[in-house]
C-alpha positions in Angstrom: 81.8 -68.8 -92.5 81.4 -66.1 -89.8 83.7 -63.7 -91.8 81.5 -64.2 -94.9 78.3 -63.7 -93.0 79.3 -60.4 -91.3 78.6 -58.0 -94.1 75.3 -59.4 -95.5 73.9 -60.2 -92.0 74.6 -56.9 -90.2 74.2 -54.5 -93.2 71.0 -56.1 -94.3 69.9 -56.2 -90.6 70.4 -52.5 -90.0 68.8 -51.6 -93.3 65.8 -53.8 -92.4 65.5 -52.0 -89.0 65.3 -48.7 -90.8 62.6 -49.9 -93.3 60.7 -51.5 -90.5 60.6 -48.3 -88.4 59.5 -46.4 -91.5 56.7 -48.9 -92.1 55.6 -48.3 -88.5 55.3 -44.6 -89.3 58.2 -43.7 -87.0 59.6 -40.3 -87.8 62.1 -40.6 -90.8 64.9 -38.8 -88.9 64.5 -40.9 -85.8 64.4 -44.1 -87.9 67.6 -43.1 -89.7 69.5 -42.2 -86.5 68.3 -45.3 -84.7 69.6 -47.7 -87.4 72.9 -45.8 -87.8 73.6 -45.8 -84.1 72.6 -49.4 -83.8 74.9 -50.5 -86.6 77.7 -48.3 -85.4 77.7 -50.1 -82.0 77.8 -53.5 -83.7 80.7 -52.5 -86.0 82.6 -50.9 -83.2 82.4 -54.3 -81.3 83.3 -56.3 -84.5 86.4 -54.2 -85.0 87.6 -55.2 -81.5 86.6 -58.8 -82.0 88.0 -59.4 -85.5 90.2 -56.6 -86.6 91.8 -56.5 -90.1 94.8 -54.6 -88.7 95.0 -54.3 -84.8 97.0 -51.1 -85.1 94.1 -49.4 -86.8 92.1 -49.7 -83.5 94.5 -47.3 -81.7 93.7 -43.7 -81.5 96.5 -41.8 -83.1 95.2 -38.3 -82.3 92.5 -38.4 -85.0 89.5 -39.6 -83.0 88.1 -36.3 -81.9 88.3 -34.8 -85.4 86.7 -37.9 -86.9 83.8 -37.7 -84.5 83.3 -34.1 -85.4 83.4 -34.9 -89.1 80.6 -37.5 -88.5 78.5 -35.2 -86.5 78.8 -32.3 -89.0 78.1 -34.5 -92.0 75.1 -36.2 -90.3 73.8 -32.7 -89.5 74.2 -31.7 -93.1 72.1 -34.8 -94.1 69.3 -33.9 -91.8 69.4 -30.2 -92.6 69.3 -31.1 -96.3 66.3 -33.4 -95.6 64.4 -30.6 -93.8 65.3 -28.0 -96.5 64.3 -30.3 -99.4 61.0 -31.2 -97.7 60.3 -27.5 -97.3 61.1 -26.5 -100.9 59.1 -29.5 -102.3 56.1 -28.2 -100.3 56.3 -24.7 -101.8 57.6 -25.5 -105.3 55.4 -28.2 -106.9 57.2 -30.1 -109.7 55.7 -32.4 -112.4 56.6 -35.9 -111.3 57.6 -38.9 -113.4 58.8 -40.8 -110.3 57.3 -44.3 -109.7 55.5 -43.4 -106.5 53.4 -46.6 -106.6 56.5 -48.8 -105.9 57.2 -49.9 -102.4 59.3 -47.5 -100.3 62.4 -49.7 -100.3 62.3 -50.1 -104.1 62.0 -46.3 -104.5 65.0 -45.9 -102.2 67.0 -48.4 -104.2 66.1 -46.7 -107.5 67.1 -43.3 -106.1 70.3 -44.9 -104.9 71.3 -45.9 -108.4 71.1 -42.3 -109.5 72.8 -40.8 -106.5 75.6 -43.4 -106.5 76.3 -42.9 -110.2 76.7 -39.2 -109.5 78.9 -39.8 -106.5 81.1 -42.1 -108.6 81.9 -39.5 -111.2 82.4 -36.6 -108.7 84.7 -38.9 -106.8 86.6 -39.8 -109.9 86.9 -36.2 -111.0 88.1 -35.3 -107.6 91.2 -37.3 -108.3 91.9 -35.3 -111.5 91.1 -31.6 -110.7 93.5 -30.0 -108.1 91.0 -28.0 -106.1 88.6 -31.0 -105.8 91.5 -33.2 -104.8 92.5 -30.7 -102.1 88.9 -31.0 -100.6 88.8 -34.7 -101.1 92.3 -35.2 -99.5 90.7 -34.6 -96.1 89.1 -38.0 -96.5 92.4 -39.6 -97.7 94.4 -38.0 -94.9 93.4 -40.9 -92.5 96.4 -43.0 -91.6 94.1 -45.8 -90.4 90.8 -47.2 -91.7 88.0 -47.8 -89.2 84.3 -47.3 -89.1 84.3 -43.5 -88.5 86.3 -42.8 -91.7 83.3 -43.2 -94.1 81.9 -39.8 -93.0 85.2 -38.1 -92.7 84.7 -35.7 -95.5 85.1 -32.0 -96.0 81.5 -30.7 -95.8 82.0 -28.8 -99.1 83.1 -31.9 -100.9 80.3 -33.9 -99.3 77.8 -31.5 -100.7 79.4 -31.5 -104.1 79.6 -35.3 -104.2 76.0 -35.9 -103.4 74.3 -33.0 -105.2 74.2 -34.2 -108.9 72.3 -37.4 -108.1 70.1 -36.0 -105.4 69.0 -33.0 -107.5 68.2 -35.3 -110.4 66.1 -37.6 -108.2 64.2 -34.6 -106.8 63.6 -33.2 -110.3 62.2 -36.5 -111.3 59.7 -36.1 -108.4 61.1 -38.3 -105.6 60.2 -37.1 -102.1 62.8 -36.0 -99.6 61.9 -39.1 -97.5 63.2 -41.2 -100.4 66.5 -39.2 -100.5 66.9 -39.6 -96.7 66.3 -43.3 -97.1 69.2 -43.7 -99.5 71.5 -41.4 -97.5 70.8 -43.7 -94.5 71.7 -46.8 -96.5 74.8 -45.0 -97.7 75.9 -44.2 -94.1 75.3 -47.8 -93.1 77.4 -49.1 -96.0 80.3 -46.7 -95.4 80.8 -48.2 -92.0 81.6 -51.5 -93.6 83.5 -50.0 -96.5 86.0 -48.3 -94.2 85.6 -50.6 -91.2 88.6 -52.3 -89.6 87.0 -55.8 -89.8 88.5 -58.9 -91.3 85.4 -59.8 -93.1 85.0 -61.4 -96.6 82.4 -60.4 -99.1 82.8 -63.2 -101.7 80.6 -62.8 -104.7 79.0 -59.6 -103.2 82.2 -57.8 -104.3 80.8 -57.9 -107.9 78.0 -55.6 -106.7 79.1 -53.7 -103.6 82.2 -51.6 -103.0 83.2 -53.3 -99.7 86.4 -52.9 -97.6 88.3 -55.5 -99.6 88.0 -53.3 -102.7 88.0 -49.9 -101.0 91.3 -50.4 -99.1 93.1 -50.2 -102.4 91.7 -46.7 -102.9 93.3 -45.5 -99.7 96.8 -46.4 -100.5 99.4 -43.7 -99.7 100.8 -43.2 -103.2 98.6 -40.9 -105.2 98.8 -42.8 -108.5 97.7 -46.0 -106.7 94.4 -44.3 -105.5 93.0 -44.1 -109.0 90.8 -47.2 -108.5 87.6 -48.4 -106.9 85.7 -45.1 -106.7 82.3 -46.6 -106.1 80.5 -45.4 -102.9 78.1 -48.3 -102.5 78.1 -50.2 -105.9 81.2 -51.6 -107.4 79.8 -52.2 -110.9 80.4 -48.6 -111.9 84.2 -49.3 -111.5 83.8 -52.4 -113.7 81.8 -50.5 -116.3 84.2 -47.6 -116.5 87.5 -49.4 -116.2 88.6 -48.3 -112.7 88.2 -51.6 -110.9 91.1 -53.1 -108.9 90.0 -56.5 -107.7 93.2 -58.4 -106.9 93.5 -59.7 -103.4 96.1 -57.9 -101.3 96.9 -56.9 -97.8 96.9 -53.1 -97.4 98.4 -52.4 -93.9 98.3 -49.3 -91.8 101.6 -47.9 -93.0 100.3 -48.1 -96.6 97.3 -45.7 -96.2 97.1 -42.0 -95.9 98.6 -39.2 -98.0 102.1 -39.0 -99.6 103.2 -35.5 -98.8 106.2 -33.8 -97.2 104.1 -31.8 -94.6 101.9 -33.8 -92.3 98.2 -33.3 -92.6 96.5 -31.5 -89.6 94.8 -33.8 -87.1 92.5 -31.2 -85.6 89.1 -30.6 -87.2 89.5 -26.9 -88.0 92.9 -27.5 -89.4 91.5 -30.1 -91.7 88.7 -27.8 -92.9 91.1 -25.0 -93.7 94.0 -27.1 -95.2 92.5 -27.3 -98.7 92.6 -23.5 -98.9 96.2 -23.1 -97.9 
C-alpha cells in the first residue's frame, strides 16, 4: 500500500504546497523553488529507503554534471519567466485565455498544450539526427535517479518547451501560468526518473510515471521509441507509442549504445552533440 501511495501523496502534496503559497501571494519564483526543493528532499530520502535498483544510488562520476544540468535548466526556467513577463508588459496581445478560471485550472489547461508540444518535439528528437544528438545528453545517463529529469541539453530544453509555451502565451495566458506548469513539470520529472520502487496502478493510464518511462531509457536505440510523454501518458496511447507491459529495467540496461563512452563532465556533454 505504501508503494501505491508514494506518487499520489507526495506529488500532490508538493503541488498543493506550490498552489497554497501562490494563494498566499508569495512571490511566484519563491513558491516554485520552495516546492521543488521540498519535494527533492523527500524523493532523495525515498530513493535511499525504497530503491528500485540500489546500484543507481551510487555516484558513478555523473553527480556533479547532473547538478549543473539542474541548476542551468532551472535558471533557464526563471529567466524565461522574467523575460516573458517583461514582453507581455510591453507587447499587449488580444486574449482568449479563460482568465476567470481558478489559477490551478489555468495551469492544468496550459499544461495540456505544453505537454502536447513536448511530446511531439520529444518524438521527433528520436527521428532527426541533430535533434537526437542534443537529446542524447539526456539518454546518456547510465542510472536513473531524481536528478535525471532536468538533465537536458539547454538548447534541447528550449526547443522542447517552446511550441506549447508560445501557443499558451499567444492565447493570452500570463507568465505566472507558464511558470506554474513548469513547476508541476519539474515536480513530476523527479518521480518519472526517480530510483524509487513505487507503483502507480491506474494512474499509469494518465501519467507518464517511472514504470513507463524506464522503458524509454533502455540502451538499444530502437527500444527507446516508446513512452515519450513528459507528464501525461495518454498522448502515447493516442499516437501509438505506448509500451505498458511490466518489466524490470536494470542499471545495465539503460544509457546509450555507442562505441565511444559519453563524456561525464558538464562541458563535455554540452559540446558532444556538435562533434
